[in-house]
N, C-alpha and C positions, 0 to 999 in steps of 0.2 A: 390376418396374414402378416408375417414378419416383413420388415423392411427389405431384407436380403431376398426373400421369396418374391416380393413385389418387383424388385429390380430385375430378376430373371424372367418374370412374366412379361414385363415391358420389353425386355431384350428379345424374348422369343416372339412376341407379336411383331416387333419391328423386322426381325430377320425373316419371319414367315412371310410378311407382306412383300419383302424384296425378292424372296425366292419365287413367289407366285408371279411377280413381274418378270423374272428371268424366264420362267417356263412359258409364259404367255407370249413372249416377243421373239424367240429365235427364228420363227418362220418368216418374220418380217425383215430379218437382218440382211443388210447389204454391206458390201465391202466398203469400209471407210478408210480414209488416209491414216496410216499408222504413225504413232508418235515416235520420234527418235529415241534411242536408248538413253540419251542424256541431252539436255539442251546445249546448243552451241554457245560459245562465249558471246555475251551480249554486246553487240556493236552499238545498239541503241537501247539502253536500259529502260527508257520510258515506254517501250512497247511490251515489256515483260508483263505477263499475266500473273497477278497475285490473287490469293483466295481469302486470306484472313482480312477481317474487317468488313466483309461483305455478307449479306444475309444468306445463311445456309452454305456459305463457302462458294457462292456462284462465280466469283472471280471478276476482276476488272483490270484494265491496263494501269500500270503504276502511274502513268501520266494523268490518268483520269481520277485517281483516288483523292477524295476530299479529306484526307487525314495523312499523318506522317507514316511513311512506310520505308523500310530498308529491304532491298532485294540483294541476295548474295548468291552468285552463281557457283556451280560445282567447282570450277577452276579456282575461283577466289577462295573458297573454303579449303581447297586442297593446298594452296600456297600458304594460307594462314596456319595450317597444321596445328589446330588447337589441341592442347593436351587434355582438355576436358570439354564437355558440352557447354559449360559456363563460359569458357574462353571465347566461344563464338560471339558473345556479346561485346567483345572488343571491336567488332565490326559494325556495331550499332550505336549511333549517337543517342544521348539521353539516358544511357544505362551505365551503372557502375557495378562491375562484377569483380568480387574478390575471389579469384580462382586459384589462389595460392595454397588452398587446403588439399590439393591433390585431384585425383580423377573424379571425386565425388565430394559433396559437402561444401559448396560455395555459398557465399553471402552475396545476394544480388539486390540492388536498389534501383529505383526508377524515378527520374524527374523530380528529385527532392522529396518524394513521399517517404514518410518515416518508416524505418525498419529496425535495423539493429542486429539482425541475425536471420539466417536462412533466406527465403525469397518470398515475402508475403504479398508481392504484387506482380508475380511472374507466372505465366502459363506456357507449357510446352505442348505442341501438337504434332501429330504425324498425319499427313494427308488431310489436314483440317479438323482432326478429332483430338480433343484434350486427352492427355495420357493419365490424368488423375482428377478426381472430382473437386478437390480444393487446391489452392495455390501451393501451399507447403505446410509441413508439420515440423515439429521439433526433430532435428536430426534427419530430415528428409525434405529437401527442396527438389523440384522436378528435374533439374539437370542431373541429379544423382542417378536417375533411372533412364538416362538416355546416353547413347554413345554414337559419335559420328563415324562414318565409314564410307566405302565406295558405292553404297546403294542409294545415296542421297543425290537427287537430281538438282534441287535448288532449295534455298532457305529464305524465309521472309520474316520480318519482325514488324509488327504494328504497334505504335506507341499511343496509348490513350485512345482518343477518338471513339469510333463506333463500337469498340470492343465491349463497352459498358452495357450494350444492348444485345449483341449477338453471342452465340455459342455459350460459354460458361460465364459471361458477363465480366470478364477481366478488365479492370479499370487501369491497370498498369501497362505491362507490355506482354504481348503474345508472340512467341516464336514458333513458326511452323516449318516442318521439314517435309518436303515432297519427295516421295520415293521414286526411283527410276521405274519406267515401264518398258516392257518389251515392244518391239516393232517388227516390221516385215523382214528385217535382216537381223542375223545373229551378231551381237556385239559382246565384247568381253574385255576384262582387264585383270591382270595379275600383277601384284606389287609386293616387293620385299623391302623391308626397312631395318636399319640398325642404327644405334646411337653410341655415343662415346661413353655412356654410363651403363651399357650392357643390355639395352632393350632390343629385342628382336620381335618383329611383327610381320605377318603375312596377310595380305588382303586379296580378295578375288571377287569378281562380279561377272555374271553371264546373263544375257537377255536375248529374247528372240521369239519367233512365232511357234505356235503349237497347231495351227491350222484352224479354219473355220472362224476367223476373226477372234482367235483366242491367243493370248500372249503371256509370256512368263518373264520374271526377273528373279534371280537368286544371287545372294552374295553374303560376305561376312569377313571376319578376321579372327586371328589368334595372336596373342602377344604375351610377353612376360619380361620382367626386369627386376633388378634390385631397387630401382628408383633413383632419381637424382639425389635424393636424400637416402643414402644407402643404409638399410637396416640390417645388413649382414646376412640377409636371406632374401628369397624371391618375394618381395613385398607387393608387387604388382602383377596380377594375372588377369587376362581377359580373353573372352571368346564370344562371338556373336554370329548368328545366322539370320538373315532376313529373306523372305520370299514374298513375291506379289504375283497374283494372277489377274489378268485383265481380259474382260470380255467386252468387245465392242458390239453395240446394238445398232439398229437402224437409226434410232433417235436418242442414243444414250450410251452409257458405259457402266460397267460394274468392276470394282477392284476389291479383291479379297487379299489381305496381307497379314503377315505375322512376323514378329521380331523376338527371338529368344536370346537372352543375354545372361552371361555369368562373368562379371567383371568387377574387380575390386582392387583397391590400392591403399597404401598407408595413409592415414589421416594426418596431414601435416598441421601442426598447431603452433601457437606462439611459443617462442623460445627466449632464453636469457640473452640479453644484449650486453655487449661490452665485457664478455668473459673470455674472449679469445677464440671462440668457436667460429668456424666458417659458416656464415649466415646463409650462403647459397646451397650448402650440401649437408648441413647439420641434421642429424636425427638422433634424438635421445633414445628411441626404441632400438633394441638390438637383441642379440642372442641371449644375453643375460636376463632380459625382461620380456622376452617373447611370450612365455607361458605364465599364467597366473591363476591360482586357485582363489575364488571369491565366494563369499557368503551370499546366498541367493534368497534366503528367507529368514524370518525371525527365529526359526527353530535351529539355526546354525548349519543348515545344509550347505555343503561346499560343492563347487563345480569348477573344473579347470577349463580355461579358455585359451585358444591359440590366437594371438593378436596379429598373426600373419593374415588373418581374414580381413583386417582393415575396414574400409568403408566402401560400400558399393551396392550392386544390384544383381540379384539372381532371380530371374523371372521372365515373363513374356508380356508383350503388348501386341494385341491383334486388333484387326479392324475390317470394316466393310464400308465401301463408298459406292453409292448408287446415284445416278442422275439419268433423267429420262424426260424427253420433250413429248408431252401428251398430245399436243396440237391445240389449235384455237387460241394460242397465246399462253397456254399453261405448261408448266414444267414442274417436276418434283425432284427433290434431292434428299438423301439420307446419309449421314455420317455417323458410324458407330465404332466405338473402341472398347476393348476390355483389357484390363491390366491385372496381373496376378503375380505375386512373388514376395521376396524378402529383401528389404532395404535395411540391412544391418550396419551398425557402426561399432567398431572396436578400436579405441584409441588410447594413447598414453598422454595424459593431460597434466600440465604443470599446475601447481598450487602455490602461489606466492613467489617472491623473488629468490634468487640464489643467495646464499651466505657463504662466507669463507670458512674453512676448517678452523681457523683461529677463533672466529666468532662462535662457532659451535662448541669448541673446547671451553671457552670462557663461560658459556651459558650452562654447560652440563658438568664441568669439572673433569672431563675425560682427559687423560694424559696423551692419548693417541687416537686417531680415527683411521680405520681401514675399510676397504670394500669387502663384500661377502667372500670374494675369492682370495683375500689376504693381502691385497696391495695397500701398503701404508701411504696415506695422503699427506702432502706437505701443507703447512699452515695457509699457504696462499691458494690452495686448490678450492674450487667452488663445489658446493653441494646444493641440491634443490629437491623439493618434494614433487613427486609425480604420482599420478594415480591411474589405474586401469579402469576405463569406462566401457561398459557394455550396453548397447541398445539393440535389442532384437525386435524387428518391426515387420510384421506380416501384413501386407496390404492387398486390397481388392478394389477395383473401380470399374464401373460400366457407365459409359456416356452415350447418349444418342441424340442427334439433332436432325429433326425431320422438318422440311419446309416445302411450301408450295408457292410458286412464283407465277404471276400473271402480268403480261405486258399488253398494254392497249393504249394507243395514242401517245400521250406525253407521259403516261404513268408506267412505272416498273414496280409493281406491288408484290410484297412477300409476307406471308404469315408462317410462323414457325413455332414448333414445340420442342423444347430442350429438356431432357431428363438425365439425371446423374444419380447413381447410388454408389457409395464408397464406404470402406471400413479400414480400421487399423487396429491390430492386436499387438500390444507392446509388453515387453519385459525390459526394465532398466535396472542397472546397478551403477551408480556414479560415485565419484569420490575415491575411496579406497587408497588414500595417499600414503606413500612411503618415501624415505629419502634415498636419492641416488647420487652418484658422482656426476657432476655436470660437464661431461665430455661426450663426444659422439659415441653412441652405443654404450653409455656408461653402465656400470654395475651397481647393484644395491649396496648400501652401506652395511657394515657389520651388524649382526643381530644385537638388539638392545637399543639401537638408535631409532627413534620414532619420529613421526611427523611433528608431534608436539615439541620434541627437542629443537627442531629447526624453527618452530614457531616462537619458542622462548629466546632463540638467537636473533630474532628480528626479521624473519622472512615474510611476515604478513600472511602466512598460511591460515586457512580456515580449518583444515583437518576434519572434514565432514564426510558423511555418507548419506546417500539418498537412493532409494530404490522403489520401483513401482511395478505393478501389473495393471494394465488398463485395456479396455476394449471400447471401441466407439464405432458406431455406424450412422450414416447420414443419407438423406435423400433430398435432392433439389429438383423442383419442377418449375419451368418457366415458359410463358407464352410471349412471343414478340411479334411486332408488326413493323414493317418498313416500307417506305415509298420513296422512289427516286423520280422526281418530277422534272422533265426536260422542258423548261419554260420557253427557251429559244435554243438555237443551235449552239450558242455559247454559254448559256446560263442554266444551271441545274441546282435543284434543291433536294437534299437528302435528309429524310426524317426517319426516326426510329423510336419505338417505345417497348418496354419490357416489364412484365410483372413476374416476380420470382417468389417461390415459397420454399422454405427450408425446414426440414424436420430432422433433429439430431438427437442421438442417445449416447450417453457416455457413462461408463462404470470405471471407478478408480479405487485401487487398493494401494495406498502409499505407506501405510504402516509407520512405525517409529524408526525410520531409517532403512527398513527392509519390508517387503510385502509380508503380511501376517495373516492373510485369509479373511480380513475384515473389509467390507465395502465402506470406503470413506466418502465417496461421492457417487450418487446415482441420479443422473441428470437427464431430463427430457426437456428439450427446448424447441420452440418453433419461432420463426420469424418470416416476415414477408416485406418486400420493398418494391417500389415502382421506379424504374430508371428510364432515362430518355436521352436522346441526342438529336441535334439539328445542325445542318451545314449548308452553306452555299458555295458552289464551285463555279468559277468563271474562266472560260478559255479565251484569253486575249487573242491567241492565234494557235496554230497547231503545235507550236513548241513552247509556249508560255501560258501558264495557268496560275490562278489564285484560288485560295479557299479560306473559309472561316468556319469554325465549328465550336459549339458549346455542348458539353455532356455532363450529366449527373449520374453517377453510378455508385456501387456499394461493394465493400468486401465483407462477406458474412463471417461470423465467428466459426472457429473450428475446434477440434478436440482439445488442443493445447490452450486455446483461449479460455475454454471452460475450466480446465484444470487450474490454470494460473489465477483465474478470477473467482475461483470457488463456485462456479456455475453462473456468475453474473456478467458474463462477457457481453459486449455490445456489438452492433453492426456499425461498420465505419463507412461514412459517406464521403465521397470525393467529387468536387466540382472542378471541371476543367474547361478552360477557354484556350483555343489554339488557332493560329492562322499561319498560312504558308505561301511561299512562292515556289513554283515548279518550272524549271527551265531546262531544256535539253536541246543542244545544237550539234552541229557537225563536229566541233572540236572541244566543246565545253558543256557540262551539265551541272546543275546545282539545285538542290532541294533544301530550302531554308524554312524552318518552322519555329515560330515563337510560341511559348506556352505559359499559361498561368494556372495554377491549381490551388485549391484549398481543401485541406483534410479536416473534416468536421470534428473528429476525435480519434485518438489512438492511445493505446496503453501497451507499451512494450516492456517485456521482461528479458533482460540480457544477463546471462550467467547467474540466474536465480534472483537478481535484484531488479525490482520494478521501478520504472521511471515515473509511474503514476500516469494519469490521463493528461493528454495535452493535444493542442491543435497546431497545425502548421499551415504555412503558405509558401509557395515556391513559384519563381518565374525564371525564364531563361530562353535560350535559343539553341537549336540543333541545326548543324550544317552537314550535309552530305554532298560533296562536290568532286568532280574530276575534270582534268584537262588532258587531251591526248592529241598527238600529232605524229604521224608516221608510226614508228615503233615505240615512241615514248608515251608514257602515261603517268600522271600523278594524281593519286586519290587523296582526299582530305576529309576527315571526320572531326567535328569539333562540337563540344558542349560547353556552354557558359550558363551557369545557373546560380540563383541565390535562394536558399531554402532556410527558413527560420521558424522558431516556435512563436506562436502568437498568443497562446493562452495555456495555462497549466495549473494543475492542483498544487504543484510545487512552484511558487511564484518566482523562484530564483532561476528557473529555466526560460522564462519569457525573454525573447530577444536573442536567445542562443541559436547557433547554427544547427541544423539537423545533422546528427552525427554520422560519421563514416563516409560521407559523400563529398567528393571534391567539387569546388565551384568551377574548375577549369579542367578540361580534357581535350587533347589534340592528338590525332593520329595522322601522320603523313606516310603515304605508301607509294614511292616511285618505282617504276619498272621500265625496262627497255628490252625490246624484242628485235632480233635480227636473224637473217638466214645466213648460216655459215657452213659452207661445204656440205650441203644436203641435210643440215640439221637446223631446226628452229630453236635458237638459244634465247632464253629470257633471264635477265639479271633483275632481281627485285629485292626490295627491302621495306622496312617499316620502322618509323620512329614514333614512340608513344610518349607524350609529355603529360604528366599527371600532377595536378595541383595539390596543395596541402589539405588535410582533413582533420576533423576532431574525432578522436577515438570514442568519446563518450558524449552523451547529451548535455552533461554539465559543462562541457567545453574546458576540461582541465588538462587533457592529454592531447597534444597536437602532433599529428604525424606529418613529417616533411614531404614535400613533393619529390618526384623522381622522374627519371627518363629511362626508357627501355628501348634498345635497338635490336632489330632482327634483320637478317639478310639471307639471300639464297640465290642459287643459279640452277637453271633447268635446261636440259637439252632434249629435244624430241626429234628422233630420226624418222625418215620416210618409211622405214620398215615397221614402224609401230613401237620400237623400243624408246624408252625415255629414262633419263638419269636426273637425279636431283641431289643437291647438297645444300643444307640449310643450317643456319645458326640461330638459336633462340637466346635472347638476352646477351647479345654479343659483348656488351660492355660490362657484363657481370654486375649489374646493378643489384643493390640489396634494399630496394625500395620496400617500405613497410605498407602492407595493406590493412593491418589492424594492430591495435595494442593488445592488451589482455582484457577481454570482456568480463572475466570472472573476478579479477583483482586489478581494479583500475590503476592503483598507484604502484603496481609492480614494475620491475625493470624487464618486462617481457614484451615481445612483439612478433608478428608473423611477416617475414620478408617474402618477396617473390622468389621463385626457383632460380638457382644459379645458371651460369652459362652452360649450354649443351649444344651438341651437333647431331644432325640426323642425315643419314645417307640412304638414298632410295634408288632402286632399279625396278622398272616395270615394263609391261608389254600390253599394248592395246591392239585389239583385233576386231 
């Protein structure tokens, strides 16, 4: 039986068992209190129920959690107005998210764990179910296939801790988005938004009862724009619809949901610094370079691609959540998700530094240099090599987490079985570099001027091509056990163990620069590991708690690890020790967590260049605090960390700082709310302070720290109308989030997006 067929057999068995449960229980159904359409603003965040980090997603109060947890309300997410799912991580301490790449394709790092690209330590979930079987793949980290909208009730992120044992065994950070549910009353929202850079977006959400303890929620959005980095055409288009049906049972609940998305945007990349271009709005891609015909195989077959497709997601994520109290202290839970679609990347990528026309003339002997459209360029003008990159990636994933819980006396015991099957079918053509004029939306240079000409002029370009066809499928199975032991009213011990098995297959045709129909790698690999976690939690009183936890978990290899390592990829082990103080009072709350982790081994390849195997250790502190009095509130998120290489095959790396992550981050978010003439008016803002970072593991390119300021004002009228005006990057900072990972010594970097304004009008009913 093939791995894919096995996956669907397991899925069918799980769905069938849940369906039988549904058929068997309606006659016992009683009217249960309905959940509101969306949770109210949290006056006491410690009372909020979170599901991640708990066995089977059973849920616990934030104040009771024996691990670091960040809870984000729908209102807080709305005010933050993230331009991508990765930007939500700006509300989570301990995480560094480079969201400057656009709506998709962020780099996300966690607590000093080594990365260098994509998001190798990050899992996204919907209603407690992972949306893909492994954390990330090349050109696809999980934030790329998720979009925020008005259907989200709350968001939560668990850092480290018990994640190593439950669900998919994520040792880094898991971010879960809970969808809104219908209630006994009909609720809805419509919202229209526009920006100063031409974006228009319409959102809507409706929820309510269907009768017989049956409820619905449906919502979504449509949007489009040329982008802050204007490509001269509509480079950002998005639409999404989400629906959830909820059936309340006498002793449980079933949720059936689906989210269909078609959303993409230009992939923003490092650009030339110091050449006079506006770093906040510059886009090299434009009408002159939008279409390109590329060779797709060794036979010389050509295909024309439209780079307005950009980077994004066209597909669906669907799921089923089931919980039921059997009686006698027993309860059962099942969380299932299925993801299917295309996560493609089409981008215009720099190769080497810009050079002046004068340098190009000297190297080539040309008397003059013009663009393809005939514009003569001055000697002081800059030209640079850029290439059209295409990555077409078709993915499938099915995950299922089935658990049985038993409560008796001082024990709260859970046994669970987690299964995941996933695949990725890829076509890549990378490189394809040609010279363009280095101005916004610049044109090609005249025929006859090649990438090699700029290389000879000192650009540092590689002028290479790389193409593959690849198919991979994998299956993971895990058994986990957990026990929460209430020794006294104040003292609790939390224990968990997990045994996971991985079976992975991978086929690769890399050819001599283009796929040629020859299989270059045919790999079948298996691995298994035992993970564990243990914590002690002590409640000093109702408002003050302490915890201490140790965890050992693993990141298993994926398809890209097998490709880059020639089939010899390793499983990476991570040991984490963390302890925290949890306090929430009438006017002040603070969650402070100290952490120490050790990465047993890691081998990162960035821009095709391997750093070799190395080990790291990191320690630091995360702070999530707020103070409020009357209408005033001040939130503070801070991360202090020190992450270094402790051993490496390249001895020169030992003692270096882990690349790309700042040692210091601080976000202050003040707000003031007042009633003015029948309107509830809120003025709010945020100031983010980011420390310096090293762009590369060799610590040769240092990126300076920067500050980013946001501000907004919102007015809600008694009639349900609301208005909002907000500014992102009010100071128009050009802070760099990365250098050039492909050409370390180049004069390229990727700055954050420039200043923008958004205006919104909406109606709640």
